C-alpha positions, 0 to 999 in steps of 0.5 A, spaced: 500 500 500 502 507 498 499 514 498 495 513 492 492 506 494 490 510 501 487 516 497 483 511 493 480 508 499 479 515 502 475 517 495 469 513 498 469 518 504 466 524 501 464 530 506 464 530 514 458 526 515 462 520 511 469 520 515 473 514 517 477 513 523 484 512 522 483 505 525 478 503 520 482 507 515 488 503 516 485 496 517 482 497 510 488 499 507 492 493 511 497 498 514 499 501 521 495 507 523 502 511 523 503 509 516 496 511 514 497 518 518 504 519 514 500 517 507 495 522 509 501 528 510 504 526 504 497 527 500 496 533 504 503 536 502 501 535 495 495 539 496 489 534 496 483 537 501 483 531 506 480 533 512 479 530 519 478 532 526 477 527 532 470 527 531 469 526 524 475 522 522 478 523 515 474 525 509 475 528 502 472 536 503 466 537 498 465 544 500 469 550 502 466 550 509 469 543 510 476 545 508 476 551 512 473 548 518 479 542 518 484 548 516 482 552 523 483 545 527 490 544 524 491 551 526 489 551 533 493 544 534 499 547 531 499 553 535 498 549 541 504 545 540 508 552 539 505 555 545 508 548 549 514 549 546 515 556 548 513 554 555 518 548 555 524 552 553 522 558 557 522 563 551 516 567 548 512 565 542 515 570 538 522 569 540 521 561 538 518 563 531 524 568 530 520 574 530 524 581 530 523 585 536 522 592 535 526 597 540 520 602 544 523 609 543 
């Protein structure tokens, strides 16, 4: 199984109401959950509208709203991880992200 094979399985899951959990997706593909997530990431990097939330599972977006909702979820998750990293390293989030500090005159 490769990413293209996983995409073929996902193509049967159009819209959030037809989402599939990673365990079921991996089982259908005959791969591990980790491998399924890796293939999903590869497909997303190619620009495919593969959406997911813990509540819906994975699905192919059929509306701009579904795609936007999934992107909002990814943004929140990424920001949460970055905030944790800044706290662990005891630096501000802007410093972690390499943003410039402006001198206050």
